[in-house]
VEXKE-78860 format. One record per residue: residue number from 0; residue in one letter; chain; z, x, y of N, C-alpha, C in turn. Coordinates in steps of 0.2 Angstrom, whole numbers. Atoms other than C-alpha are relative to their C-alpha. Layout:
VEXKE-78860
   n res chain   nup neast nnorth  caup caeast canorth   cup ceast cnorth
 NUM   a     A     Z     X      Y     Z      X       Y     Z     X      Y
...
//
This chain:
VEXKE-78860
   n res chain   nup neast nnorth  caup caeast canorth   cup ceast cnorth
   0   x     A     0     4     -6     0      0       0     0     4      6
   1   x     A     0    -3     -6    -1      5      18     2    -4      6
   2   x     A    -2     4     -6     6      1      35    -1     5      6
   3   x     A     1    -4     -6     4      7      53     5     0      5
   4   x     A    -5    -1     -5    15     13      66    -4     3      6
   5   x     A     3    -2     -6     9     14      84     5     3      5
   6   x     A    -5    -3     -4    17     26      96    -4     3      6
   7   x     A     3    -3     -6    13     34     113    -5    -5      4
   8   x     A     5     4     -4    -2     27     123    -5    -4     -5
   9   x     A     5     4      4   -16     15     117    -5     5     -3
  10   x     A     5    -5      2   -26     31     115     2     4     -6
  11   x     A    -3    -4      5   -15     38     101     4    -5     -4
  12   x     A    -5     4      5    -7     30      85     0     4     -6
  13   x     A    -1    -2      7    -1     34      68    -1    -5     -5
  14   x     A     1     4      6    -5     27      51     3     3     -6
  15   x     A    -3    -3      6     6     30      36    -2    -4     -6
  16   x     A     1     4      6     0     26      19     4     4     -6
  17   x     A    -4    -3      5     9     29       3    -3    -2     -7
  18   x     A     2     1      7     5     30     -16     4     3     -5
  19   x     A    -4    -3      6    14     33     -32    -2     6     -2
  20   x     A     2    -6      3    14     50     -39    -4    -1     -7
  21   x     A     3     1      6     1     51     -53     4     3     -6
  22   x     A    -3    -2      6     7     53     -71    -4     6     -3
  23   x     A     4    -5      4     2     67     -83    -7    -1     -2
  24   x     A     6     2      2   -12     58     -90    -5    -1      5
  25   x     A     4     1     -6   -19     53     -73    -2     7      3
  26   x     A     1    -6     -3   -18     71     -67    -5     4     -5
  27   x     A     5    -3      5   -27     77     -83    -7    -3      0
  28   x     A     7     3      0   -41     65     -81    -3     2      7
  29   x     A     3    -2     -6   -43     70     -63    -3     8     -1
  30   x     A     2    -7      2   -44     88     -69    -6     1     -4
  31   x     A     6     0      4   -57     84     -82    -6    -1      4
  32   x     A     5     1     -4   -68     78     -69    -2     6      4
  33   x     A     1    -6     -4   -66     94     -59    -3     5     -5
  34   x     A     3    -5      5   -70    104     -75    -7    -1     -1
  35   x     A     7     2      1   -87     95     -77    -4     3      6
  36   x     A     3    -2     -6   -91     99     -59     0     8      0
  37   x     A     0    -7      1   -85    117     -62    -5     3     -4
  38   x     A     5    -3      4   -97    120     -76    -7    -1      3
  39   x     A     6     1     -3  -111    113     -66    -1     6      6
  40   x     A     0    -5     -5  -107    125     -51    -1     7     -3
  41   x     A     0    -7      4  -105    140     -64    -7     1     -1
  42   x     A     7    -2      2  -123    138     -70    -4     0      6
  43   x     A     4     0     -6  -130    134     -53     1     7      3
  44   x     A    -1    -7     -3  -123    151     -47    -5     5     -4
  45   x     A     5    -5      4  -134    160     -61    -7    -1      3
  46   x     A     6     2     -2  -149    151     -54    -1     3      7
  47   x     A     0    -3     -6  -145    156     -36     0     8      0
  48   x     A     0    -7      0  -141    174     -40    -6     3     -2
  49   x     A     6    -3      3  -156    177     -51    -6    -1      4
  50   x     A     6     1     -4  -169    169     -41     0     3      7
  51   x     A     0    -3     -6  -163    177     -25    -2     7     -1
  52   x     A     2    -6      1  -166    194     -32    -7     1      0
  53   x     A     8     0      1  -184    190     -37    -3    -1      7
  54   x     A     3     2     -7  -187    182     -19     1     7      4
  55   x     A    -1    -6     -4  -179    198     -11    -5     5     -1
  56   x     A     5    -5      2  -190    210     -20    -7    -2      1
  57   x     A     7     3     -2  -206    199     -18    -1     1      7
  58   x     A     1     0     -8  -203    198       1    -1     7      2
  59   x     A     1    -7     -2  -200    217       2    -7     3     -2
  60   x     A     7    -2      2  -216    220      -7    -5    -2      4
  61   x     A     5     3     -5  -226    208       4     1     4      7
  62   x     A    -1    -3     -6  -219    216      19    -3     7      0
  63   x     A     3    -7      1  -224    234      13    -7    -1      0
  64   x     A     7     1      0  -241    227       9    -3    -1      7
  65   x     A     3     2     -6  -243    219      26     0     6      5
  66   x     A    -1    -5     -4  -237    235      35    -6     5     -1
  67   x     A     5    -4      2  -250    245      26    -7    -2      2
  68   x     A     6     3     -2  -264    233      31    -1    -2      7
  69   x     A     0     3     -7  -260    228      49    -4     4      4
  70   x     A     4    -3     -5  -272    232      63     3    -2      7
  71   x     A    -3     2     -7  -265    233      81    -6     0      4
  72   x     A     5     2     -5  -276    225      94     2     2      7
  73   x     A    -1    -1     -7  -278    229     112     0    -7      3
  74   x     A    -1     7     -3  -272    214     122    -5    -2      5
  75   x     A     5     1     -5  -285    216     135    -7     0     -2
  76   x     A     7     0      3  -300    217     124    -2    -7     -2
  77   x     A     3     7      3  -311    202     118     1     0     -7
  78   x     A     0     1      7  -311    195     101    -5     4     -4
  79   x     A     5    -4      4  -318    207      88     0    -4     -7
  80   x     A     0     4      6  -324    196      74    -1     4     -6
  81   x     A     0    -4      6  -325    211      62     7     0     -3
  82   x     A    -7     0      3  -306    209      60     1    -7     -3
  83   x     A    -2     7      3  -308    191      53     3     1     -7
  84   x     A    -3     0      7  -297    188      38     4     6     -1
  85   x     A    -5    -6      1  -287    204      42     6    -2      4
  86   x     A    -6     1     -3  -269    205      46     0     4      7
  87   x     A     0    -4     -6  -267    210      65     6    -1      3
  88   x     A    -6     0     -4  -254    214      77    -2     0      8
  89   x     A     2     0     -7  -254    210      96     6    -2      4
  90   x     A    -5     1     -4  -242    211     110    -3    -2      7
  91   x     A     3     3     -6  -247    200     126     4    -5      2
  92   x     A    -4     5     -4  -241    187     138    -2    -7     -3
  93   x     A     1     6      2  -240    169     133    -5    -4      5
  94   x     A     4     4     -5  -253    157     141    -1    -7     -3
  95   x     A     1     7      2  -254    138     141    -5    -3      6
  96   x     A     5     2     -5  -268    128     150     3    -4      6
  97   x     A    -3     4     -5  -256    116     160     7     0     -1
  98   x     A    -7     1      1  -238    114     164     2    -6     -4
  99   x     A    -3     6      3  -227    102     154     4    -3      6
 100   x     A    -3     4     -5  -219     88     164     4    -6     -3
 101   x     A    -3     6      1  -207     74     163     0    -5      6
 102   x     A     2     4     -6  -213     60     175     7    -4      2
 103   x     A    -6     4     -2  -196     51     174     5     3      5
 104   x     A    -5    -4     -4  -186     65     182    -4     5      4
 105   x     A     4    -4     -4  -201     74     190     1     8     -1
 106   x     A    -1    -7      2  -198     90     181    -6     3     -3
 107   x     A     7    -3      2  -213    102     179     2     7     -1
 108   x     A    -1    -7      2  -212    119     170    -6     2     -4
 109   x     A     6    -3      4  -226    130     164     3     4     -6
 110   x     A    -3    -3      6  -219    134     146    -3    -3     -6
 111   x     A     3     3      6  -223    131     128     4    -6     -2
 112   x     A    -4     6      2  -209    119     125     5    -2      6
 113   x     A    -5     3     -4  -199    107     136     4    -5     -3
 114   x     A    -4     4      4  -184     99     129     5    -4      5
 115   x     A    -4     4     -4  -175     84     137     6    -2     -4
 116   x     A    -6     1      4  -157     83     131     4    -6      4
 117   x     A    -4     6     -3  -148     66     134     7     0     -3
 118   x     A    -7     1      2  -129     64     133     3    -6      3
 119   x     A    -3     6     -2  -119     48     135     7     1      0
 120   x     A    -7     0     -1  -101     46     140     3    -5     -5
 121   x     A    -3     4      5   -92     39     124     7     2     -2
 122   x     A    -6    -1      3   -76     37     115    -1     4     -6
 123   x     A     0    -4      6   -73     50     102     7     0     -4
 124   x     A    -6     0      4   -60     48      88     1     7     -4
 125   x     A    -2    -6      4   -51     63      80     7    -2     -3
 126   x     A    -6     1      4   -37     63      67     2     6     -4
 127   x     A    -4    -6      4   -25     75      58     5    -3     -4
 128   x     A    -5     3      5   -16     71      42     4     5     -3
 129   x     A    -4    -4      4    -2     78      33     4    -4     -6
 130   x     A    -3     3      5     6     74      16     7     2     -1
 131   x     A    -7    -2      1    24     74      11     3    -5     -5
 132   x     A    -3     4      5    35     67      -3     6    -3      3
 133   x     A    -6     4     -2    48     53       0     1    -5     -5
 134   x     A    -2     6      5    57     42     -13    -5     0     -6
 135   x     A     4     0      6    46     48     -27    -7    -2      1
 136   x     A     7     2     -2    30     44     -18    -3     5      5
 137   x     A     4    -5     -5    16     54      -9    -2    -4      6
 138   x     A     1     4     -6    15     48       9    -5     5      4
 139   x     A     5    -4     -5     0     53      21     1    -3      7
 140   x     A     0     2     -7     3     52      39    -6     3      4
 141   x     A     6    -2     -3   -13     52      49     1    -2      8
 142   x     A    -1     2     -7   -12     53      68    -7     0      3
 143   x     A     7     1     -3   -28     46      77     1     1      8
 144   x     A     0    -1     -7   -32     51      95    -7    -2      2
 145   x     A     7     2     -3   -46     44     106    -1     3      7
 146   x     A     2    -3     -6   -54     54     120    -7    -2      2
 147   x     A     7     2     -3   -70     51     131    -3     7      1
 148   x     A     4    -6     -1   -83     65     130    -7    -2      1
 149   x     A     7     0     -1  -101     68     134    -3     2     -7
 150   x     A     2    -1      7  -110     67     117    -8    -2      0
 151   x     A     7     1      0  -129     69     113    -2    -5     -6
 152   x     A     2     5      6  -128     58      97     4    -6      1
 153   x     A    -3     6     -1  -123     40      97     6    -1     -5
 154   x     A    -6     1      4  -105     37      90     1    -7     -1
 155   x     A    -1     7      2  -103     21      81     8    -2      0
 156   x     A    -7     2     -1   -86     14      87     3    -5     -6
 157   x     A    -2     4      6   -86      2      72     4     3     -5
 158   x     A    -3    -4      5   -80     16      61     7     2      2
 159   x     A    -6    -2     -3   -65     19      72     6    -3     -4
 160   x     A    -5     3      3   -48     16      64     3    -6      5
 161   x     A    -2     5     -4   -44      6      80    -6    -1      5
 162   x     A     6     0     -5   -60      0      89     2    -4      6
 163   x     A    -1     4     -6   -52    -12     101     3     5      6
 164   x     A    -2    -4     -6   -51     -4     118    -4     7      0
 165   x     A     4    -6      1   -63     10     112    -7    -1     -2
 166   x     A     7     2      1   -80      2     111    -5     4      3
 167   x     A     6    -4     -3   -96     12     113    -6    -4      0
 168   x     A     6     3      0  -113      6     117    -3     1     -6
 169   x     A     3     0      6  -124      2     103    -7     4      0
 170   x     A     6    -4     -1  -139     12     109     0     5      6
 171   x     A     1    -4     -6  -144     26     120    -4    -3      5
 172   x     A     4     3     -5  -151     21     137    -6     4      1
 173   x     A     6    -4      0  -163     36     137     0     4     -6
 174   x     A     0    -4      6  -169     46     122    -2     7      2
 175   x     A     2    -8     -1  -170     65     120    -7     1     -3
 176   x     A     7    -1      3  -187     72     117    -2     7      2
 177   x     A     3    -7     -1  -196     89     116    -8    -1      0
 178   x     A     8     0     -2  -214     91     123    -2     7     -2
 179   x     A     3    -6      1  -225    105     116    -7     0      2
 180   x     A     7    -1     -3  -240    112     124    -5    -1     -5
 181   x     A     5     1      5  -256    107     115    -3     6     -2
 182   x     A     3    -6      1  -263    124     116     4     6      3
 183   x     A    -4    -6     -2  -254    141     116    -4     6     -2
 184   x     A     4    -6      1  -263    157     118     4     7      1
 185   x     A    -3    -7     -2  -258    176     117    -6     4      0
 186   x     A     7    -3     -1  -272    186     124    -5    -5     -1
 187   x     A     6     4      1  -288    179     118     1    -5     -6
 188   x     A    -1     4      6  -281    170     103     5    -6      1
 189   x     A    -4     6      1  -274    153      99     5     0     -5
 190   x     A    -5     0      5  -258    152      90     0    -6     -4
 191   x     A    -1     6      4  -255    141      75     6    -3      1
 192   x     A    -6     4     -1  -242    128      74     6     4     -3
 193   x     A    -5    -4      3  -231    140      63     3     5      5
 194   x     A    -2    -5     -5  -231    153      77     3    -3      6
 195   x     A    -3     3     -6  -228    141      91     7    -2     -2
 196   x     A    -7     2      2  -212    134      81     5     6      1
 197   x     A    -5    -6      0  -205    152      82     2     2      7
 198   x     A    -2    -1     -7  -205    151     101     6    -5      2
 199   x     A    -5     5     -1  -188    143     102     6     3      4
 200   x     A    -5    -4     -4  -178    154     115     1    -5      6
 201   x     A    -1     5     -6  -173    138     125     5     3      5
 202   x     A    -4    -1     -5  -165    141     141     1    -6      5
 203   x     A    -2     6     -4  -156    128     153    -4     1      6
 204   x     A     4     1     -7  -167    123     168     5    -1      5
 205   x     A    -5     0     -5  -156    127     183    -3    -4      6
 206   x     A     2     5     -5  -158    112     195     1     3      7
 207   x     A    -1    -2     -7  -151    121     210    -5     5      2
 208   x     A     6    -4     -2  -166    133     210    -6    -4      0
 209   x     A     6     4      1  -178    119     207    -3    -2      7
 210   x     A     3     2     -7  -190    114     221     3    -7      2
 211   x     A    -3     6     -2  -182    100     231    -4    -6      0
 212   x     A     3     7      0  -186     82     229     5    -5      0
 213   x     A    -5     5      0  -178     65     230     0    -3     -7
 214   x     A     0     2      7  -172     60     213    -1    -7     -2
 215   x     A     0     7      1  -172     41     215     7    -3      2
 216   x     A    -6     3     -2  -159     28     219     5     0     -5
 217   x     A    -5     1      6  -151     27     202     2     7     -3
 218   x     A    -1    -6      3  -150     46     199     4     4      5
 219   x     A    -4    -4     -4  -138     59     206     0     7     -4
 220   x     A     0    -7      3  -140     78     203     6     4      2
 221   x     A    -6    -3     -1  -124     87     200     0     6     -5
 222   x     A     1    -6      4  -124    105     193    -7     0     -3
 223   x     A     6     0      4  -138    106     180    -2    -6     -3
 224   x     A     1     6      3  -138     88     176    -3    -6      5
 225   x     A     2     7     -3  -147     71     181     5    -5     -2
 226   x     A    -5     5      2  -133     58     181    -3    -7      2
 227   x     A     2     7     -2  -137     40     180     6    -4      3
 228   x     A    -6     3     -3  -122     36     191     0     3      7
 229   x     A    -1    -4     -6  -118     39     209     7     4      0
 230   x     A    -7    -3      0  -101     45     204     0     5     -7
 231   x     A     0    -4      6  -104     60     192     7     3     -2
 232   x     A    -7    -3      1   -86     66     193     5    -5     -3
 233   x     A    -4     5      2   -79     49     188    -4    -4     -5
 234   x     A     4     4      5   -89     44     172     5    -5     -3
 235   x     A    -3     5      4   -84     28     162    -4    -1     -6
 236   x     A     4     2      6   -89     21     145    -2    -7      1
 237   x     A     3     7     -1  -100      6     146     0    -3     -7
 238   x     A     0     3      7   -98     -6     131    -7    -3     -1
 239   x     A     7     3      1  -115    -14     134    -5     3      5
 240   x     A     6    -3     -4  -132     -8     141    -5    -5      2
 241   x     A     5     5     -2  -143    -19     152    -6     4      3
 242   x     A     5    -4     -3  -152     -6     162     2     8      0
 243   x     A    -2    -7      0  -152     13     163     4     2      7
 244   x     A    -3    -1     -6  -145     12     181     8    -2     -1
 245   x     A    -7     2      0  -128      5     175     3     3     -6
 246   x     A    -3    -3      5  -124     17     161     2     7      2
 247   x     A    -2    -7     -2  -115     34     162    -4     5     -5
 248   x     A     4    -4      4  -129     45     155    -1     6      4
 249   x     A     2    -6     -4  -133     63     160    -5     3     -4
 250   x     A     6    -3      3  -149     72     157    -1     7      2
 251   x     A     1    -7     -2  -152     91     156    -7     2     -3
 252   x     A     6    -3      2  -168    101     153     0     7     -2
 253   x     A     1    -7      2  -172    117     144    -7     1     -2
 254   x     A     7    -2      2  -188    127     141     0     6     -4
 255   x     A     1    -6      4  -194    140     129    -7     2      1
 256   x     A     7    -3     -1  -209    152     131    -3    -1      6
 257   x     A     3     1     -6  -213    153     149    -7     3      0
 258   x     A     7    -1      1  -232    154     151    -4     0      6
 259   x     A     4     0     -6  -237    154     169     2     6      5
 260   x     A    -1    -6     -5  -240    169     181     3    -3      6
 261   x     A    -2     2     -7  -229    167     196     3    -7      1
 262   x     A    -2     7     -1  -224    149     192     7    -1     -2
 263   x     A    -7     1      0  -207    142     193     2    -1     -8
 264   x     A    -6    -4     -4  -194    147     186    -1     8     -1
 265   x     A     1    -8      0  -201    165     181    -7     1     -3
 266   x     A     6    -1      3  -217    173     175    -1     0     -7
 267   x     A     1     1      7  -225    172     158     4     5     -4
 268   x     A    -4    -4      5  -215    180     143    -5     4     -4
 269   x     A     4    -4      4  -223    194     133     3    -1     -7
 270   x     A    -2     1      7  -222    191     114    -4     5     -5
 271   x     A     3    -4      5  -227    201      99    -2    -4     -7
 272   x     A     2     4      5  -237    193      85    -3     4     -6
 273   x     A     4    -3      6  -242    198      67    -2    -6     -4
 274   x     A     3     5      4  -254    186      58    -7     1     -1
 275   x     A     7    -1      2  -271    184      51    -5    -3      5
 276   x     A     5     2     -5  -286    183      63    -5    -4     -4
 277   x     A     5     4      2  -298    169      60    -4    -3      6
 278   x     A     3     1     -6  -310    169      74     4     1      6
 279   x     A    -5     0     -5  -300    165      89     7    -3     -1
 280   x     A    -6     3      2  -286    158      79     5     6     -3
 281   x     A    -5    -4      3  -270    167      73     4    -4     -5
 282   x     A    -3     4      5  -263    160      57     3     4     -6
 283   x     A    -4    -4      5  -253    165      41    -5     3     -4
 284   x     A     4    -5      5  -259    179      30     4    -1     -7
 285   x     A    -3     0      7  -256    177      11    -1     7     -3
 286   x     A     0    -7      3  -251    193       2    -2    -1     -7
 287   x     A     2     0      7  -255    198     -16     6    -4     -4
 288   x     A    -6     3      3  -237    192     -20     0    -7      1
 289   x     A    -1     7     -2  -240    175     -13     3    -2      6
 290   x     A    -3     2     -6  -230    176       2    -4    -1      6
 291   x     A     3     1     -6  -235    171      19     3     4      6
 292   x     A    -3    -4     -6  -234    183      34    -3    -3      6
 293   x     A     2     3     -6  -234    175      51     6     0      4
 294   x     A    -6    -2     -4  -222    183      63    -1     0      8
 295   x     A     0    -1     -8  -218    181      82     7     1      2
 296   x     A    -6    -2     -3  -205    190      92    -1    -1      7
 297   x     A     0     1     -7  -201    186     110     2     6      4
 298   x     A     0    -6     -3  -202    204     115    -6     4     -2
 299   x     A     5    -4      2  -214    218     115     2     5     -5
 300   x     A    -1    -4      5  -214    227      99    -6     3     -3
 301   x     A     5    -3      4  -225    239      89     0    -4     -7
 302   x     A     0     3      6  -231    233      72     5     3     -5
 303   x     A    -5    -3      4  -219    246      64     7    -4      1
 304   x     A    -7     3     -2  -204    238      73     0    -7     -2
 305   x     A    -1     7      3  -209    220      68     1     0     -7
 306   x     A    -2     0      7  -209    224      50     7     3     -2
 307   x     A    -7    -3      1  -193    234      52     5    -6      1
 308   x     A    -4     6     -1  -185    218      59     0    -5     -6
 309   x     A     1     5      6  -192    207      45     4     3     -6
 310   x     A    -4    -3      6  -185    220      32     8    -2      1
 311   x     A    -7     1     -2  -168    218      41     2    -7     -1
 312   x     A    -1     7      1  -169    199      41     0    -2     -8
 313   x     A     1     1      7  -174    199      22     7     3     -3
 314   x     A    -6    -2      3  -159    210      18     6    -4      2
 315   x     A    -5     4     -2  -147    199      28     0    -7     -4
 316   x     A     0     6      4  -153    184      19     2     1     -7
 317   x     A    -1    -1      7  -152    192       2     8     1     -1
 318   x     A    -7    -1      0  -134    197       5     4    -7      1
 319   x     A    -3     6     -1  -130    180      11     0    -5     -6
 320   x     A     1     3      6  -137    172      -4     4     3     -6
 321   x     A    -4    -3      5  -128    184     -15     8    -2      0
 322   x     A    -7     3     -1  -111    179      -7     0    -7     -2
 323   x     A     0     7      2  -116    161      -9     0    -1     -8
 324   x     A     0     0      8  -120    164     -28     7     1     -3
 325   x     A    -7    -2      3  -103    173     -31     5    -6      2
 326   x     A    -4     5     -2   -94    159     -21     0    -6     -5
 327   x     A     2     5      4  -102    146     -32     3     1     -7
 328   x     A    -2    -2      7   -97    156     -48     8     0      0
 329   x     A    -7    -1      0   -79    159     -42     3    -7      0
 330   x     A    -2     7      0   -77    140     -38    -1    -3     -6
 331   x     A     2     3      6   -85    135     -54     5     2     -5
 332   x     A    -5    -3      4   -73    146     -64     7    -3      1
 333   x     A    -6     3     -2   -58    140     -54     1    -7     -2
 334   x     A     0     7      2   -62    122     -57     0    -1     -7
 335   x     A     1     1      7   -66    124     -75     7     2     -3
 336   x     A    -6    -2      3   -49    133     -79     6    -3      3
 337   x     A    -6     3     -3   -38    122     -68     4    -5     -5
 338   x     A    -4     4      5   -34    111     -83     6     4     -3
 339   x     A    -6    -4      3   -23    125     -89     6     0      5
 340   x     A    -5     1     -5   -13    124     -72     3    -7     -1
 341   x     A    -2     7      1   -12    105     -75     5    -1     -6
 342   x     A    -4     1      6    -4    107     -92     7     3      1
 343   x     A    -7    -3     -2    11    117     -84     2    -1      7
 344   x     A    -2     1     -7    12    110     -67     7    -3      1
 345   x     A    -7     3      0    29    102     -71     5     5      0
 346   x     A    -5    -6      0    37    119     -73    -1     4      7
 347   x     A     1    -3     -7    39    126     -55    -2     7      0
 348   x     A     1    -8      0    40    145     -59    -6     1     -4
 349   x     A     6    -2      4    27    145     -73    -6    -2      4
 350   x     A     7     2     -3    14    135     -63    -2     5      5
 351   x     A     2    -5     -5    15    148     -49    -3     6     -3
 352   x     A     3    -6      4    12    162     -61    -7    -1     -3
 353   x     A     7     2      3    -2    153     -70    -5    -1      6
 354   x     A     5     1     -6   -10    148     -53    -3     7      2
 355   x     A     2    -7     -2   -10    167     -48    -4     3     -5
 356   x     A     3    -3      6   -16    172     -65    -7    -2      0
 357   x     A     7     3      1   -31    160     -65    -4     2      6
 358   x     A     4    -2     -6   -36    165     -47    -3     7     -1
 359   x     A     2    -6      1   -36    183     -52    -6     1     -6
 360   x     A     5     0      5   -46    179     -68    -7    -2      3
 361   x     A     6     3     -3   -59    169     -58    -3     5      4
 362   x     A     3    -5     -4   -61    183     -46    -3     6     -4
 363   x     A     2    -6      4   -63    197     -59    -6    -2     -4
 364   x     A     6     2      4   -75    187     -70    -6    -2      5
 365   x     A     5     2     -5   -85    180     -55    -4     7      3
 366   x     A     2    -6     -3   -87    198     -48    -5     4     -6
 367   x     A     3    -3      5   -92    205     -65    -7    -3     -2
 368   x     A     6     4      2  -104    191     -70    -6     0      6
 369   x     A     5     0     -6  -112    191     -52    -4     7      0
 370   x     A     3    -7      1  -116    210     -54    -5     0     -6
 371   x     A     4     0      6  -123    207     -71    -7    -4      1
 372   x     A     6     4     -2  -135    193     -65    -4     3      5
 373   x     A     4    -4     -5  -140    203     -50    -4     6     -3
 374   x     A     3    -6      4  -144    218     -62    -6    -3     -4
 375   x     A     5     2      4  -154    207     -73    -6    -2      4
 376   x     A     6     1     -5  -165    202     -58    -4     6      2
 377   x     A     3    -7     -2  -168    220     -54    -3     3     -6
 378   x     A     2    -4      6  -171    225     -72    -7     2     -1
 379   x     A     8     0      1  -190    222     -72    -2     5      5
 380   x     A     3    -3     -5  -193    229     -55     3     7      2
 381   x     A    -3    -6     -1  -180    243     -53     5     2     -5
 382   x     A    -4    -1      6  -173    248     -70     6     5      1
 383   x     A    -6    -5     -1  -162    263     -64     5    -3      4
 384   x     A    -6     3     -4  -153    253     -51     3    -6     -4
 385   x     A    -3     5      4  -151    239     -63     6     3     -5
 386   x     A    -5    -3      4  -142    250     -75     6     3      3
 387   x     A    -6    -2     -4  -131    257     -62     5    -6      2
 388   x     A    -3     6     -2  -126    239     -57     4    -3     -7
 389   x     A    -3     2      6  -122    235     -76     6     5     -1
 390   x     A    -6    -5      1  -111    251     -77     6    -2      5
 391   x     A    -5     2     -4  -101    245     -62     3    -7     -2
 392   x     A    -2     6      3  -100    227     -69     5     1     -6
 393   x     A    -4     0      6   -93    233     -85     6     5      1
 394   x     A    -6    -5     -1   -80    245     -77     7    -3     -1
 395   x     A    -6     3      1   -66    232     -77     2     0     -8
 396   x     A     0     1      7   -69    229     -96     2     7     -3
 397   x     A    -1    -7      3   -69    248    -100     7     3      2
 398   x     A    -7    -2     -2   -53    251     -90     5    -4     -4
 399   x     A    -5     4      4   -44    237     -99     0     2     -7
 400   x     A     0    -3      7   -49    244    -116     3     7      0
 401   x     A    -3    -6      0   -44    261    -111     8     0      1
 402   x     A    -7     1     -1   -27    255    -106     4    -3     -6
 403   x     A    -3     3      6   -24    245    -122     3     5     -5
 404   x     A    -3    -5      5   -22    260    -134     6     3      3
 405   x     A    -6    -3     -3   -10    268    -122     6    -5     -1
 406   x     A    -5     5      1     1    252    -122     3     0     -8
 407   x     A    -2     0      7     1    252    -141     4     6     -2
 408   x     A    -3    -6      1     6    270    -142     8     0      2
 409   x     A    -7     1     -3    21    266    -131     4    -4     -4
//
């Protein structure tokens, strides 16, 4: 059963729920479900670790192939059709045919992307819970707090623990949107959609530096926002929306990939591209390994530097997935062996020792098995490295066997 206690102001209250402590068979049943999940996570970790090694080696091979084939182009020369279907490198300024604009707010920027970010003043619920034992029952005390914040996503107040007095509008008065230039060029070449998507260095448009204009009767400019209210410092939450002029909404703009010479807010940006030339187009290049090479960096880099950065990115992703695979294995083993803890959790001292032992067991086994799986992934491509990893993985076993005879002699 549950009951509620309200304390403080109307924007904060507590709810206390209680439940009887589960019996041994109930706890055993809950643990059995965790065991099934643990087995699934355990086998999933093998898939993540093994496929990650194959992906990493395949990507490294493709990058080495690309570096050996890439041709660096002069950004000021015309299109050389002899380079068709070849991997090329180019560093030059971004160019677009016309500026992007938002007619509702009279914002005009010569850039690759223009993003309109809309936020609405809404009620936000936060809660904090704690469990405690009382009269043979487990009680959960949850404290709910309600505050008003600017949020870019619509918050459904119907899901609040206490909706009365904290109602939010059912829809955004203005929608967020991102506009992308139809044609983006670097030097004489037209960029593919995949390259354009890599131009994502969004920066906030500073309205104080923006050319002066009259925003309109229902808009107020304050700091870097357009406010749909004459009182931006005293926003309120509106329960219903009839027009955009009676809602507390603020709008900011950001841009990515400046592409106009001398145009506000700054000159065109220089980018470095590695992709396949196809006439006047730059698109992805398929390597012998099957990978796609299509890179764009928002700085001036040589072809060597571009591929070095890609190798660094591949290494970071590889280690990230290795850690994720190990974590899945550790969690899987922990859940699978937790049933042993449930069998002795009624003995205070024993259960603490068993809990510590199971964690150490899960840690050691997950480390050793992870190394073995990684080694198996390297076995075909790098046999010497794989053998070294196997030796490290078997080290705990060898140390344990070496200590066993010593204990017997004692």
